[in-house]
N, C-alpha and C positions, 0 to 999 in steps of 0.2 A: 586264926591270927596269921599263920604262915601263908594262907591263901590270899589274905588281904595284902600282905607285904608283896607277894609276887605280882598281884594286879597293879599295885602302885609303881613297882619297878618297870613293869611292861609299858604302862602309860607314859612314864618318864622317858623311856627309850624311844617310843613312837614320836614324842614331842621333839626330842633331839634329832631324830631322822628327818622330820618335816622341816626343822630349822636349818639343817645342813643343806637341804635342797635349794634354799633361797640365799645361801651365803656365797661370798666371793670364793673362787678356787683357792687363793692363798690362805684366806682365813679358815676355809674348810680343812686345809692341810695342817694348819697350826692346831686346830681343835682336835684333829684326829691323833696328833702326837701327845697331847696332854690328857687324853681320855684314860680312864682306869679300865682294868679288865672287865668290870661289870657293865661298862658302857656309860657311866656317869662321869662328868668332867671333874677334874681336880682343881682346887683353889690354892693359890691364885693362878689365873690364866694369863700367860704372857703372849701378847700379840705383836708380831713384827710387821710393821708397815713397809711396803716397797719404797725404795728410795728413787726419787726422780732426779735425773741428771740435768743440771742447769746448763743450758747452752745459750749462746748469744743469738738474739733475734735480729735477723737481717732486715733492715728497713727497705732497701732497694735491691731487688733481685738482679742477678747478672743479666746484661742485655742478651737477647736472643740473636744468635749469629745465623743469618739466612744461608741456606745451602745454595750454592751456585753450581748449576749443572753446565758443564762445558758443552758448547754447541759443536756439532760435527764439522770437521774441516773439509769434508769431501763435498765438492760442489757438483750437483746433478743438473744437467741442462734440461730446461723445460721446453717441451716440444708440443705442438698442436696435434692431438690425435686424429683430427679430421683431414690433415694434410698428408698426402702421399700414403693413404691407407688403402691397401689393395683388398683387405678382407672386410670392406664396409658392407653392411647389410641394412637396407632401408625397409621399413614396414609401414610406409605412409599409406599405401593402398589398402593394406589390411586394416588400418585404423579407420579409413573412410568407410570400408565395408562394414566394420563393426558398428560404427556410428549409425549407418543406415539401418542395420538390423535392430539396433537398440531403439531407434525412433519408431520403426514399425511395431516393435513389441509394446512400447509405451502407448502408441496410438490405439493398438488393439485393446489394451487394458483400459484406456480411457473410454473407448466406445462401449466396452462391456460394463463399466462402472456407471456411465452416464446414459445408458440406453433409455431407461424409463423417464429420467429427468428431461432429456431432450425431446422425447416423445410428447411429454406434457407441454413443453414450451411450443412445439410444433402444432399441437392441437389448439392451444390458446391463440396462436397466430392465425390459424385457419378460421377460428370462430370470429376473430375481429374482422377478418376480410369478409366473411359471410354477412356479418351485421352491417358493415359499410355498404355492401352490395344491395342488401334488402332496403336500407334507408334510401339509397339512390333510386331504387325502383319505386318506392312509395312517393318520393318527390316527383318523379316523372308522371306517376298516375295522377297526383293532385294537380300538377300543371296541365295535364290533358283535360281534366274535368273543368278547369277554369277557361279553357280555350273557347273563343267566339269567332266564327268565320266572318261575320260582318265587320267586327272591329279590326280583324286582321287585314281585310281588303281595304278598309278605310285608311289604315296606317300606310299601306303600300301606295295608295293613290296620293296621299299627302306627300310622300317621299318623291313621287314622280313629278308632281306639280310644284314642288318647292323650287323657288328661284335661288340659283347659286350666286352668291355675292362675289364680285371680283376682289382681288387683293389690292388692286391699285385703281386710282381714279385720275385719268389723264397723266399717267406716268408718275404719280406720286403715291407712296404707301401711306394709307390713312387708316384710322380705326374703323371698326365695323359699323358703329352707330353713325359716324360721319358719312360713310359711303351710302348707308340707307337713306339718310336725309337728302343727300345730293341726288340720288336716283329718284326719290319722290318728287323733288323740285323739277328735275328734268322731265319726268312724265307729265307733271302738271303743266309745264310750259308747252310741251308738245301737244297736249290736249287743248290748250287755249288756242294754239295756232290752227289746229284742225277745226275748232268751232268758228274761228274768225273766217276761215276759207269758206265754210258752209254758209255763214251769214252773207258773205259777199256774193256767193253764187245765187242765193235766194233773192238778194236785192237786185242783181242784174237780170234775173229772170222776170221779176215783177216790174221792172222799169220800162216805161213806154214814152218815147220822146214826143213833145208837142208838135202839131202840124200847123204851119203858118199858111 
């Protein structure tokens, strides 16, 4: 019986310790004052709540006063550093040299990176040139196979015997077909005159006057 009572008191003490951990500090202090020497709370328990001081609520806060930093009154004259500067050092030539070196370096890197790509492009270009040259040779061979010496000589003779038409006829610029027609008429007229003369000569040769 005594052992059971001790276990009940011990369990109640554990419950009160766990409850005290979750209490507000003020309530924990009040409970600690009202506890008995055995650890169990005494009844009635008086709890004193903290008083809250009532203050006026300010609707509009006080305006913020900006800080004004006074400007220095000392006036410092502004001068151009490039005028009357005896300690001037120019590195323009060094910049030019550096730029040249950088360009050489970039060109070397580009050639190293694009070596095989450019070689492939160069090879394709040479192949295209070779194919064009072979096609031209084949065309010349086919043209030589079609060549005929007789036709060639006849074309040259036709060019030699071809009559060149004049651009003008009796001082007038006329179309080509009109000039051809006029030339044909002139040749026919000239041939008629020649035939008339030949007939007259024959008539005179065969004429014998009558003797009285």
